[in-house]
C-alpha positions as CSV (number, residue, x, y, z in Angstrom):
1,X,147.9,-10.4,-224.0
2,X,150.5,-8.6,-226.0
3,X,152.2,-5.8,-224.0
4,X,153.9,-4.5,-227.1
5,X,151.1,-5.2,-229.6
6,X,150.8,-1.6,-230.8
7,X,154.4,-1.6,-231.6
8,X,154.6,-4.9,-233.5
9,X,151.1,-5.9,-234.5
10,X,152.2,-7.7,-237.7
11,X,154.3,-10.2,-235.8
12,X,157.5,-9.2,-237.6
13,X,160.8,-9.2,-235.6
14,X,162.4,-5.8,-235.5
15,X,166.0,-6.2,-236.8
16,X,168.6,-5.9,-234.2
17,X,172.1,-6.4,-235.6
18,X,173.1,-8.1,-238.9
19,X,174.8,-11.0,-237.1
20,X,171.7,-11.9,-235.1
21,X,169.5,-11.8,-238.2
22,X,171.9,-14.0,-240.2
23,X,172.2,-16.5,-237.4
24,X,168.4,-16.5,-236.9
25,X,167.8,-17.1,-240.6
26,X,170.2,-20.1,-240.6
27,X,168.6,-21.6,-237.5
28,X,165.1,-21.0,-238.8
29,X,165.9,-23.1,-241.8
30,X,167.5,-25.9,-239.7
31,X,164.5,-25.9,-237.4
32,X,162.0,-26.4,-240.2
33,X,163.8,-29.7,-240.9
34,X,164.3,-30.5,-237.2
35,X,160.6,-30.0,-236.3
36,X,159.4,-32.6,-238.7
37,X,162.0,-35.1,-237.4
38,X,161.1,-34.3,-233.8
39,X,157.5,-35.1,-234.3
40,X,158.4,-38.6,-235.4
41,X,160.2,-39.3,-232.1
42,X,158.8,-40.2,-228.7
43,X,160.1,-39.9,-225.1
44,X,161.6,-42.8,-223.2
45,X,160.9,-43.8,-219.6
46,X,163.1,-41.0,-218.2
47,X,161.9,-38.2,-216.0
48,X,161.6,-34.5,-216.9
49,X,160.2,-31.2,-216.0
50,X,156.8,-30.4,-217.5
51,X,156.0,-27.3,-219.5
52,X,154.1,-25.9,-216.5
53,X,157.2,-25.7,-214.3
54,X,157.9,-22.1,-215.4
55,X,155.8,-19.0,-216.1
56,X,153.5,-17.3,-213.6
57,X,151.1,-16.0,-216.2
58,X,151.2,-19.4,-218.0
59,X,150.5,-21.3,-214.8
60,X,147.7,-18.9,-214.0
61,X,146.1,-19.9,-217.3
62,X,146.6,-23.6,-216.3
63,X,149.3,-23.9,-219.0
64,X,147.3,-22.8,-222.1
65,X,150.2,-20.6,-223.2
66,X,152.1,-21.9,-226.2
67,X,150.1,-19.6,-228.6
68,X,149.9,-16.8,-226.1
69,X,153.6,-16.6,-225.1
70,X,154.7,-13.0,-225.3
71,X,156.6,-12.1,-222.1
72,X,160.2,-13.1,-221.2
73,X,159.2,-16.7,-220.4
74,X,158.7,-17.2,-224.1
75,X,162.3,-18.5,-223.9
76,X,160.8,-21.5,-222.1
77,X,157.3,-21.8,-223.5
78,X,157.7,-21.0,-227.2
79,X,160.8,-19.2,-228.5
80,X,158.8,-17.9,-231.5
81,X,156.9,-15.6,-229.0
82,X,159.9,-13.2,-229.3
83,X,158.0,-11.5,-232.1
84,X,154.9,-10.7,-230.1
85,X,156.0,-9.0,-226.9
86,X,157.3,-5.5,-226.2
87,X,160.7,-4.2,-227.2
88,X,162.1,-5.1,-223.8
89,X,160.9,-7.9,-221.5
90,X,162.5,-9.2,-218.3
91,X,161.2,-11.3,-215.5
92,X,162.3,-12.7,-212.1
93,X,160.1,-15.4,-210.7
94,X,159.9,-18.0,-207.9
95,X,157.6,-21.1,-207.7
96,X,156.8,-23.1,-204.7
97,X,155.3,-26.6,-204.0
98,X,151.8,-26.4,-202.5
99,X,152.3,-28.7,-199.5
100,X,155.9,-28.0,-198.3
101,X,156.4,-24.5,-199.6
102,X,159.8,-25.6,-200.8
103,X,161.3,-24.1,-203.9
104,X,160.2,-25.8,-207.1
105,X,161.7,-23.5,-209.6
106,X,163.2,-20.0,-210.0
107,X,163.8,-18.1,-213.2
108,X,165.4,-15.0,-214.7
109,X,164.8,-14.2,-218.4
110,X,165.3,-11.2,-220.6
111,X,164.3,-10.6,-224.2
112,X,164.8,-7.9,-226.8
113,X,163.9,-8.1,-230.5
114,X,165.3,-11.3,-232.1
115,X,167.2,-12.3,-229.0
116,X,166.7,-13.6,-225.5
117,X,168.7,-14.8,-222.5
118,X,167.4,-17.1,-219.8
119,X,168.4,-18.9,-216.6
120,X,166.1,-21.5,-215.1
121,X,166.7,-23.6,-211.9
122,X,164.3,-26.5,-211.2
123,X,164.2,-28.9,-208.3
124,X,164.7,-32.6,-209.3
125,X,162.0,-33.6,-206.7
126,X,159.2,-33.2,-209.3
127,X,161.1,-35.3,-211.9
128,X,161.9,-39.0,-211.8
129,X,165.6,-39.8,-211.9
130,X,166.0,-43.5,-212.6
131,X,167.9,-45.7,-210.1
132,X,169.9,-48.7,-211.2
133,X,168.4,-52.1,-210.3
134,X,169.1,-52.9,-206.6
135,X,169.8,-49.3,-205.6
136,X,168.7,-48.0,-202.3
137,X,165.6,-45.7,-202.7
138,X,167.0,-43.6,-199.9
139,X,169.4,-42.3,-202.5
140,X,166.5,-40.1,-203.7
141,X,166.5,-38.0,-200.5
142,X,168.9,-35.4,-201.8
143,X,167.5,-34.8,-205.2
144,X,169.4,-31.6,-206.1
145,X,168.5,-29.3,-209.0
146,X,168.6,-28.9,-212.7
147,X,170.0,-25.6,-214.1
148,X,169.5,-24.3,-217.6
149,X,171.1,-21.4,-219.3
150,X,169.7,-20.5,-222.8
151,X,170.1,-18.1,-225.7
152,X,167.1,-17.6,-227.9
153,X,167.1,-16.3,-231.5
154,X,164.2,-16.0,-234.0
155,X,163.5,-15.3,-237.6
156,X,160.2,-14.1,-239.2
157,X,159.2,-15.8,-242.5
158,X,156.8,-13.4,-244.2
159,X,154.4,-11.3,-242.3
160,X,152.7,-13.9,-240.2
161,X,155.1,-16.8,-239.4
162,X,158.0,-16.8,-236.9
163,X,160.4,-19.7,-236.3
164,X,162.8,-19.5,-233.3
165,X,165.0,-21.7,-231.1
166,X,166.6,-21.7,-227.7
167,X,170.2,-23.1,-227.6
168,X,170.8,-24.2,-224.0
169,X,173.3,-25.7,-221.6
170,X,171.7,-27.9,-219.0
171,X,173.4,-29.1,-215.7
172,X,172.0,-31.9,-213.6
173,X,173.5,-34.6,-211.4
174,X,176.9,-33.0,-211.8
175,X,177.0,-33.2,-215.6
176,X,176.5,-30.6,-218.3
177,X,175.1,-31.1,-221.7
178,X,173.9,-29.0,-224.6
179,X,170.3,-29.2,-226.0
180,X,167.9,-27.4,-228.2
181,X,164.3,-26.2,-228.1
182,X,162.3,-24.8,-231.0
183,X,159.1,-23.0,-231.6
184,X,156.8,-21.9,-234.4
185,X,154.1,-19.2,-234.2
186,X,151.6,-18.3,-236.9
187,X,149.6,-15.1,-236.3
188,X,146.7,-13.8,-238.4
189,X,144.3,-11.1,-237.1
190,X,143.0,-12.2,-233.7
191,X,144.2,-15.9,-233.9
192,X,147.5,-17.4,-233.1
193,X,148.7,-21.0,-233.6
194,X,151.7,-22.2,-231.8
195,X,153.9,-25.3,-231.7
196,X,156.8,-25.8,-229.3
197,X,159.3,-28.7,-229.1
198,X,161.7,-29.1,-226.1
199,X,164.8,-31.2,-225.6
200,X,165.4,-32.2,-229.2
201,X,168.7,-33.9,-228.2
202,X,167.1,-35.8,-225.3
203,X,170.1,-35.1,-223.1
204,X,171.1,-37.6,-220.4
205,X,172.8,-37.1,-217.0
206,X,174.2,-39.4,-214.4
207,X,176.0,-39.2,-211.1
208,X,176.9,-42.9,-211.0
209,X,173.8,-43.8,-209.0
210,X,170.9,-41.9,-210.6
211,X,170.2,-41.3,-214.3
212,X,168.1,-38.5,-215.7
213,X,167.0,-38.2,-219.3
214,X,165.2,-35.1,-220.6
215,X,162.8,-36.6,-223.3
216,X,161.4,-34.8,-226.3
217,X,158.3,-32.8,-225.4
218,X,156.0,-31.4,-228.0
219,X,153.1,-29.1,-227.3
220,X,150.6,-27.2,-229.5
221,X,148.1,-24.5,-228.8
222,X,145.7,-21.9,-230.2
223,X,144.7,-18.5,-228.8
224,X,142.0,-16.1,-229.8
225,X,141.8,-12.5,-228.8
226,X,138.2,-12.0,-228.0
227,X,138.0,-8.4,-227.1
228,X,140.3,-5.4,-227.8
229,X,139.2,-2.1,-226.4
230,X,141.0,0.9,-224.9
231,X,140.3,-0.1,-221.3
232,X,139.6,-3.8,-221.6
233,X,141.3,-6.8,-223.4
234,X,140.6,-10.5,-223.2
235,X,141.8,-13.7,-224.8
236,X,141.1,-17.4,-224.5
237,X,143.5,-20.3,-225.3
238,X,143.7,-24.1,-225.5
239,X,146.9,-26.2,-225.3
240,X,147.6,-29.9,-225.6
241,X,150.7,-32.1,-225.2
242,X,151.5,-34.3,-228.1
243,X,154.0,-36.4,-226.1
244,X,154.1,-38.0,-222.6
245,X,156.4,-36.8,-219.9
246,X,157.4,-39.1,-216.9
247,X,157.4,-37.3,-213.6
248,X,157.8,-38.2,-209.9
249,X,154.0,-38.4,-209.7
250,X,153.5,-40.6,-212.8
251,X,153.2,-40.0,-216.5
252,X,151.8,-36.6,-217.6
253,X,150.1,-35.5,-220.9
254,X,148.2,-32.3,-220.3
255,X,145.3,-30.7,-222.0
256,X,144.5,-27.1,-220.8
257,X,142.1,-24.3,-221.4
258,X,142.6,-20.8,-220.0
259,X,141.6,-17.1,-220.3
260,X,143.2,-13.8,-219.5
261,X,141.7,-10.3,-219.2
262,X,143.2,-6.9,-218.7
263,X,141.3,-4.1,-217.1
264,X,141.7,-0.3,-216.6
265,X,144.2,0.3,-219.3
266,X,146.3,-2.8,-218.4
267,X,146.5,-1.8,-214.7
268,X,145.0,-5.1,-213.5
269,X,145.2,-8.5,-215.1
270,X,143.2,-11.5,-214.1
271,X,143.4,-15.1,-215.5
272,X,142.2,-18.6,-214.8
273,X,142.1,-22.0,-216.4
274,X,141.6,-25.7,-216.0
275,X,144.0,-28.5,-216.9
276,X,143.7,-32.3,-217.3
277,X,146.2,-35.1,-217.2
278,X,144.9,-37.4,-219.8
279,X,147.2,-40.4,-218.9
280,X,145.4,-43.2,-217.0
281,X,142.8,-42.0,-214.6
282,X,142.0,-38.3,-215.4
283,X,143.5,-35.9,-212.9
284,X,142.3,-32.3,-212.9
285,X,143.7,-29.0,-211.7
286,X,142.4,-25.5,-211.5
287,X,144.4,-22.3,-211.7
288,X,143.9,-18.6,-210.9
289,X,146.3,-15.7,-211.3
290,X,146.5,-11.9,-211.2
291,X,148.8,-9.1,-212.2
292,X,149.0,-5.6,-210.8
293,X,150.9,-2.7,-212.5
294,X,152.8,-0.6,-210.0
295,X,153.6,1.8,-212.9
296,X,153.6,1.6,-216.6
297,X,155.4,-1.5,-217.7
298,X,156.2,-2.8,-214.2
299,X,154.1,-5.7,-213.0
300,X,153.7,-8.1,-210.0
301,X,152.3,-11.5,-211.1
302,X,151.0,-14.3,-208.9
303,X,149.3,-17.7,-209.4
304,X,147.8,-20.6,-207.5
305,X,147.2,-24.1,-208.8
306,X,145.4,-26.9,-206.9
307,X,143.7,-30.2,-207.8
308,X,144.3,-33.9,-208.3
309,X,147.3,-33.4,-210.5
310,X,150.0,-33.3,-207.9
311,X,152.8,-32.5,-210.3
312,X,151.2,-29.1,-210.9
313,X,150.0,-28.1,-207.5
314,X,151.7,-25.0,-206.2
315,X,152.0,-21.2,-206.1
316,X,154.4,-18.6,-207.4
317,X,155.0,-14.9,-207.8
318,X,157.1,-12.8,-210.2
319,X,158.2,-9.2,-210.9
320,X,158.0,-8.4,-214.7
321,X,159.1,-5.4,-216.7
322,X,157.9,-4.9,-220.3
323,X,157.8,-1.9,-222.7
C-alpha cells in the first residue's frame, strides 16, 4: 500500500535539488539502454543473495513486491518505487534463520523524494561461495558477511513511468567492488507494473580460498489495488524471477503471489502470500506478516516464512517511519 499516496498519486517524483534531478535524468537514460542489455545476459554458477533476503513487508507477501515497493526497502526491491512512497521513509530491520535463530540479514534505509540511502548486511551462509578444486569443505565454517552501501536516484518520464537506479559499494570476502541495480515502475490508475534488475556488473570477490560472484538477477511483477476506502485498503500482487540464482540450498527461481490489507485508517496491516521455487522439484513456502501503528507514521512490522524452500524460511521484524 502507498503510505504517501494522497501526496503523490500521479507517480511523479517531487523535485529535490537541481543537481539530483540532473543526475537522475542522466542515469535514467543510461538505464534504459542498460536494461535491454541486462535482459540478454544470464547468471553463472556463482552464489548470491535472493530478492527475498530483505524487506519485512515484502517477505510477509512471500516476495510479491517489485510492483508494490513503496517503503524504504525500495532501495533493494525496485529503486523506481521512490516515486510511490511518502515524502520521508526510513526503516531498521533484522531477519533471522528459522532453525538456528542466527542473523541472516540486517538493514537500514532512508528515502526522500528522488533520493535514497541504504546499508544492508547479509550472512554468506545462505549464499554459495565457490571453493577451488581440492579445497577443504571445512573452509566454509566461517562464512562471514556481505555488506552493501547504496545511493538511489530516480527520474520520472511523463506522468506514469519512473526509472531509477541504486549505485552501490559491496564488500565480501575482504574485497570491495562497485555495482549497479536498476528499476522501472509503470503506474496507471489501480495497476502497477514493475521490473527490477540487480547486480548489472556481476561483481566478483575472493579471499584466496573462496570465490563469490553476484550474478545478474531480473524480476518482474504486477500489483492491483483492489479496494481503496477511508478505513480499509487492499491490494494483490504477483512476482516472477526471470533469472536463476544459485544459493547454499540449490538454484532458485521464484514465483510468488501475495496480498496486503490495511484496516482502521492504516492502524493495522495484515499480509500473506505463497511462493514457489520453480527449479527442479517444486518447493513451496508460505508467509504471513503484520504491521501495527504506534502513532501516525510509526510502524512495527513482522513476518514469518515456512515451507519446503529452505533458502526462504525465517522470521524478521522492523521499525518503520513514513510520512
